[in-house]
C-alpha positions as CSV (number, residue, x, y, z in Angstrom):
1,M,-19.2,-11.7,5.9
2,S,-17.8,-13.1,9.4
3,T,-19.7,-15.5,11.6
4,A,-20.0,-16.5,15.0
5,G,-16.7,-18.0,16.5
6,E,-14.9,-16.9,13.4
7,T,-10.8,-15.6,13.8
8,L,-9.3,-13.4,12.3
9,G,-7.3,-16.0,10.0
10,D,-10.6,-17.7,9.3
11,L,-12.0,-14.1,7.7
12,T,-9.3,-13.3,6.0
13,K,-8.3,-16.4,4.6
14,R,-11.5,-17.1,3.0
15,Q,-11.8,-13.3,1.4
16,L,-8.5,-14.1,0.4
17,E,-9.4,-17.5,-1.5
18,N,-12.3,-15.7,-2.7
19,L,-9.5,-13.0,-4.6
20,C,-7.4,-15.9,-5.7
21,G,-10.5,-17.1,-7.8
22,A,-10.9,-13.9,-8.9
23,V,-7.3,-13.4,-10.5
24,G,-7.2,-17.0,-11.5
25,I,-4.1,-18.2,-9.1
26,D,-3.9,-21.1,-7.2
27,P,-4.5,-19.7,-3.1
28,D,-1.7,-22.0,-1.4
29,D,1.2,-19.8,-1.2
30,P,-0.9,-16.8,-0.5
31,S,-2.9,-18.1,2.2
32,R,0.4,-19.5,3.6
33,L,2.2,-16.3,3.7
34,L,-1.4,-14.6,4.8
35,G,-0.9,-16.8,8.0
36,D,2.5,-16.0,8.6
37,V,2.3,-12.3,8.5
38,L,-0.4,-12.5,10.9
39,G,1.5,-14.0,13.3
40,A,-0.1,-14.1,16.7
41,A,-3.6,-12.1,15.5
42,R,-4.0,-14.6,12.9
43,D,-6.3,-17.2,16.0
44,R,-7.5,-14.0,17.4
45,P,-11.4,-14.2,17.6
46,L,-13.4,-11.4,16.1
47,A,-15.9,-11.1,18.3
48,G,-12.9,-9.5,21.0
49,P,-11.2,-5.9,19.8
50,P,-8.0,-5.8,17.5
51,A,-4.7,-7.0,19.5
52,W,-3.3,-3.9,18.4
53,P,-4.3,-0.6,16.4
54,S,-2.9,-1.2,13.3
55,D,-3.1,1.8,10.8
56,I,-3.1,-0.6,7.8
57,A,-6.6,-0.3,7.8
58,D,-9.6,2.2,9.2
59,D,-11.2,-0.2,11.7
60,A,-7.4,-1.6,13.1
61,T,-7.6,-4.5,10.7
62,P,-3.7,-5.5,9.8
63,V,-4.2,-7.0,6.9
64,E,-5.6,-5.0,3.4
65,F,-6.3,-6.4,0.1
66,S,-5.7,-4.8,-2.9
67,V,-5.4,-5.7,-7.0
68,Q,-3.1,-4.2,-10.0
69,V,-4.3,-3.7,-13.1
70,N,-2.4,-2.6,-15.9
71,D,-4.3,-0.7,-18.7
72,G,-5.4,-3.8,-20.7
73,G,-6.6,-5.6,-18.2
74,D,-3.4,-8.2,-16.5
75,R,-4.3,-8.5,-12.7
76,H,-2.0,-8.9,-9.9
77,L,-3.2,-9.7,-6.3
78,R,-1.1,-8.0,-3.3
79,I,-1.8,-8.1,0.6
80,L,-0.6,-5.5,2.5
81,A,0.1,-6.1,6.1
82,E,1.4,-5.4,9.6
83,T,2.4,-8.6,11.9
84,L,2.2,-8.6,15.3
85,P,3.4,-10.9,18.7
86,A,1.6,-12.0,21.2
87,D,2.0,-9.3,23.2
88,P,2.5,-6.6,20.8
89,S,4.2,-3.3,21.3
90,P,6.0,-1.2,19.1
91,T,9.6,-2.9,20.3
92,A,8.1,-6.2,20.2
93,N,6.2,-5.5,16.4
94,L,9.7,-4.6,15.3
95,R,11.2,-8.0,16.3
96,A,8.1,-9.8,14.8
97,A,8.8,-8.4,11.7
98,K,12.8,-8.5,11.9
99,D,11.9,-12.6,12.7
100,L,9.7,-12.6,9.3
101,V,12.4,-11.3,7.3
102,A,14.5,-14.0,8.1
103,A,11.9,-16.7,8.2
104,L,10.9,-15.5,4.7
105,A,14.6,-15.3,3.0
106,E,15.4,-18.6,3.9
107,R,12.3,-19.9,2.7
108,Y,12.5,-18.0,-0.5
109,D,15.9,-17.3,-0.7
110,L,15.5,-13.5,-0.9
111,P,18.5,-11.0,-1.1
112,L,18.7,-8.8,1.8
113,D,21.9,-6.8,1.1
114,R,19.9,-3.7,0.5
115,L,17.7,-4.3,3.5
116,R,20.7,-4.9,5.7
117,A,22.6,-1.5,4.5
118,V,19.5,0.6,5.7
119,E,17.7,-1.6,8.3
120,D,19.5,0.1,11.1
121,L,18.2,3.5,10.3
122,F,14.8,2.3,10.7
123,S,15.1,-0.1,13.8
124,P,15.4,2.3,16.9
125,D,15.6,0.7,20.5
126,E,12.1,2.8,21.2
127,P,10.4,3.1,17.7
128,Q,8.0,5.6,17.2
129,G,5.2,6.8,15.3
130,R,2.1,4.5,14.0
131,F,4.3,1.5,12.9
132,S,7.9,0.2,12.2
133,W,7.9,-2.1,9.4
134,W,4.8,-3.3,7.0
135,F,5.1,-5.8,4.5
136,S,3.1,-6.6,1.0
137,F,3.1,-9.6,-1.1
138,I,2.7,-9.2,-4.8
139,F,1.6,-13.0,-6.6
140,D,2.1,-13.1,-10.6
141,A,-0.2,-15.1,-12.5
142,A,1.6,-18.3,-11.6
143,G,0.9,-17.2,-7.8
144,R,4.4,-16.7,-7.3
145,P,5.1,-14.1,-4.7
146,K,7.4,-10.8,-4.5
147,F,8.2,-9.2,-1.3
148,K,8.5,-5.5,-0.5
149,V,9.3,-3.8,3.0
150,Y,7.8,-0.8,4.2
151,F,9.8,1.1,6.6
152,N,8.2,3.7,8.8
153,P,10.1,7.4,8.2
154,D,9.3,8.9,11.4
155,V,10.0,5.9,13.7
156,R,12.7,7.8,15.1
157,G,10.4,10.8,15.5
158,R,8.8,13.6,12.9
159,D,11.6,15.6,13.3
160,R,14.4,13.1,11.8
161,A,12.3,11.6,8.7
162,E,13.8,13.3,5.9
163,E,17.6,12.9,7.7
164,L,17.0,9.1,7.9
165,V,15.5,9.0,4.1
166,E,18.2,11.0,3.1
167,E,20.6,8.7,4.2
168,A,18.7,5.9,3.5
169,F,19.0,6.8,-0.2
170,A,22.7,7.8,-0.1
171,R,23.7,3.9,1.2
172,L,21.4,2.7,-2.0
173,G,23.7,4.5,-4.3
174,L,20.7,7.0,-4.8
175,D,22.5,10.2,-3.7
176,G,20.2,12.4,-5.8
177,A,17.0,10.8,-5.0
178,H,16.2,13.1,-1.7
179,L,16.9,16.2,-3.3
180,T,14.5,15.5,-6.3
181,V,11.8,14.3,-3.8
182,S,11.9,17.8,-1.9
183,D,12.0,19.3,-5.0
184,Y,8.6,18.4,-6.5
185,A,6.9,16.8,-3.6
186,L,8.3,18.4,-0.3
187,R,7.8,21.7,-1.1
188,R,5.1,22.8,1.6
189,P,4.9,22.1,5.0
190,A,1.9,19.8,4.9
191,D,3.7,17.1,2.9
192,R,5.2,14.5,4.9
193,L,7.0,11.6,4.3
194,T,5.0,8.3,4.9
195,F,7.0,5.4,3.9
196,F,10.3,4.5,2.3
197,A,10.1,1.0,0.6
198,L,12.5,-1.7,-0.9
199,D,11.6,-4.9,-2.9
200,L,13.3,-7.7,-1.8
201,D,14.2,-9.6,-5.6
202,R,17.3,-9.5,-7.5
203,S,15.7,-8.5,-10.8
204,P,17.0,-5.5,-12.0
205,Q,13.6,-3.8,-11.9
206,S,13.8,-4.2,-8.0
207,R,12.6,-0.7,-6.5
208,V,13.7,1.8,-4.3
209,K,10.1,3.8,-3.3
210,V,9.8,6.8,-1.3
211,Y,5.9,8.1,-0.3
212,V,4.7,11.5,0.3
213,S,1.9,12.4,2.0
214,Q,0.7,15.6,0.5
215,H,-2.0,17.3,3.2
216,D,-4.6,19.8,1.4
217,A,-3.3,19.8,-1.7
218,G,-5.3,20.2,-5.1
219,V,-4.5,19.0,-8.4
220,A,-1.7,21.4,-8.8
221,E,0.2,20.1,-6.5
222,V,0.4,16.5,-7.5
223,Q,0.8,17.5,-11.2
224,H,3.8,18.9,-10.4
225,A,4.8,16.4,-8.0
226,A,4.5,13.9,-11.4
227,S,6.6,16.1,-13.1
228,A,9.4,14.6,-11.6
229,A,9.4,11.3,-13.6
230,P,10.6,11.5,-17.2
231,G,8.3,10.9,-19.9
232,I,5.0,10.5,-18.2
233,D,1.6,12.5,-18.8
234,Q,1.0,14.3,-15.6
235,G,-2.2,15.9,-17.1
236,Q,-4.1,12.3,-16.5
237,V,-3.3,12.6,-12.6
238,G,-5.4,15.9,-13.0
239,D,-8.2,13.8,-14.9
240,F,-8.0,11.1,-12.1
241,C,-8.5,13.3,-9.4
242,R,-11.6,14.9,-11.0
243,L,-12.5,11.8,-12.1
244,L,-12.8,10.1,-9.1
245,A,-13.6,13.0,-6.5
246,P,-15.5,15.1,-8.9
247,G,-15.9,19.2,-7.4
248,T,-12.9,18.4,-5.1
249,E,-11.0,21.9,-5.4
250,R,-8.4,20.5,-2.2
251,F,-8.5,16.9,-0.5
252,T,-8.7,18.3,2.9
253,G,-9.6,14.6,4.2
254,R,-7.1,12.2,4.2
255,P,-4.1,13.2,1.9
256,L,-3.6,12.2,-1.6
257,V,-0.3,10.5,-1.6
258,S,2.8,10.7,-4.3
259,S,5.6,7.8,-4.7
260,Y,8.3,7.7,-6.5
261,S,10.1,4.3,-8.1
262,F,13.9,4.4,-8.1
263,V,15.4,1.2,-10.2
264,Q,19.0,0.2,-10.9
265,G,20.3,2.8,-13.0
266,D,18.4,5.9,-11.6
267,R,20.3,8.4,-9.5
268,E,18.2,11.2,-9.6
269,K,15.2,10.9,-11.5
270,P,12.4,8.1,-11.0
271,S,11.4,5.4,-13.2
272,N,7.8,6.2,-12.3
273,Y,5.3,8.0,-10.3
274,S,2.2,7.2,-8.7
275,L,-1.1,8.8,-7.0
276,Y,-3.0,7.3,-4.2
277,L,-6.7,9.0,-3.8
278,P,-8.0,8.3,-0.3
279,L,-11.6,7.5,-2.0
280,R,-13.6,6.8,1.1
281,D,-12.8,10.6,2.3
282,Y,-14.4,11.9,-0.8
283,V,-17.6,9.5,-1.3
284,P,-20.6,9.2,0.4
285,D,-20.6,5.8,0.8
286,D,-19.2,2.4,-1.5
287,S,-22.2,2.6,-4.4
288,V,-20.7,5.7,-5.1
289,A,-17.6,4.6,-4.7
290,R,-17.7,1.6,-6.9
291,E,-19.4,3.9,-9.9
292,R,-16.5,5.9,-10.2
293,V,-13.9,3.1,-10.0
294,R,-16.1,1.9,-12.8
295,R,-15.9,4.6,-14.9
296,H,-11.8,5.3,-14.4
297,L,-11.8,1.0,-15.1
298,R,-13.4,1.6,-18.5
299,E,-11.6,4.5,-19.2
300,R,-8.4,2.7,-18.7
301,R,-9.9,0.1,-21.3
302,V,-10.5,-2.2,-18.1
303,D,-13.6,-4.6,-17.9
304,P,-15.0,-3.1,-15.2
305,A,-16.4,-6.3,-14.0
306,M,-13.1,-6.7,-11.9
307,L,-14.3,-4.5,-9.4
308,D,-17.5,-6.4,-8.6
309,E,-15.5,-9.5,-8.4
310,V,-13.2,-7.9,-6.2
311,I,-16.1,-6.6,-4.1
312,G,-18.0,-10.0,-4.0
313,A,-14.8,-11.7,-3.1
314,L,-15.0,-9.8,0.2
315,T,-18.1,-8.8,1.3
316,D,-22.0,-9.3,0.6
317,R,-22.9,-6.2,2.9
318,D,-25.0,-3.2,1.2
319,L,-22.3,-0.8,-0.6
320,A,-24.8,2.2,0.5
321,S,-24.2,1.3,4.0
322,Q,-21.0,3.2,4.0
323,A,-18.0,4.2,2.8
324,G,-14.6,2.7,3.2
325,L,-14.7,-1.0,1.7
326,L,-12.8,0.8,-1.5
327,A,-10.1,2.5,1.0
328,H,-8.2,4.1,-2.2
329,V,-7.4,3.9,-5.9
330,S,-4.1,4.5,-7.2
331,L,-2.9,5.4,-10.8
332,R,0.7,4.6,-11.5
333,L,2.5,5.9,-14.3
334,S,5.6,5.3,-16.4
335,P,6.7,5.9,-19.7
336,D,6.0,2.5,-21.0
337,Q,3.3,1.3,-19.0
338,T,0.4,2.5,-16.8
339,G,-2.2,0.9,-14.2
340,T,-4.8,1.1,-11.4
341,T,-4.4,-0.9,-8.3
342,V,-8.0,-1.1,-6.6
343,Y,-7.4,-1.1,-2.5
344,A,-10.3,-2.9,-0.4
345,S,-10.4,-3.2,2.6
346,S,-11.5,-6.8,4.7
347,E,-13.6,-4.8,7.3
348,A,-12.9,-7.8,9.5
349,Y,-13.6,-5.3,12.6
350,G,-16.7,-3.8,11.0
351,G,-15.2,-1.0,8.6
352,T,-14.6,2.4,8.9
353,K,-15.0,3.8,12.3
354,N,-15.3,7.7,12.0
């Protein structure tokens, strides 16, 4: 959908405005926040290469869109992004992320007490890994944003990831949470901590989240991971995997990712569990991905026309030409509510590169 001379900011703003129309919210605040988080990358022409090999998307686009839909149909738009300075580097990127936090906290009166409690853990002088901090903005039905920061557990080296996450949980008063994660999701050498994340709001439902990539896992492993969350039907996890990736015994491509959310009052057991399935690795192309996601949405009592609105907001390319637009799909399970999130790539730099 890009045109000659178009910048990353031009394309992604247009895509975002289209998505705002699809979910029925005003695009002003989302567009402003998108511009803020893109930083210096916003004005970079798409005719040139990406400024930085961002791990947000397969083609190094530093932004990804998603639509979260609760069973029954309520929709929420979300942006995941990495902020980049004019001269990106691991150290400069971390500095830019901290500057963005400060600016957003002042504009939106964000509480930073929990972030301040752990930020030194995830802010070394020489950051390692694929990123340091990422951001997500989730918009309610009125277009108001909620904010979330993702930290990289590998930022001080992969061998220190568990140490950092355990200490972060302890500082936040969740001493038993790390043991739960270890017992249910970090049981094999192939299981790796991927993100540690914080909601930046004052709600009692403000979350501390941890994500575990479960490489070469099958349904049994992720169902066991799901069983850490009380009161959910872990069988839904298996149904979800079999519907979206039929015939897949083990997920040997990009891994399944398990996540746990801990809120006020939780100490050891999470309030909910989510499974993220990297759909693009388990379909021949996006036309197949579309049909599988439509079937899943129908089973969750969600109008599948929503999916086509999301796709149309981002691209008009032939879905059969490649996989990657529908990057992954998640199933969120809690005792009182379930939901699905569809993650879609901007494909600003052409989509999947492998």
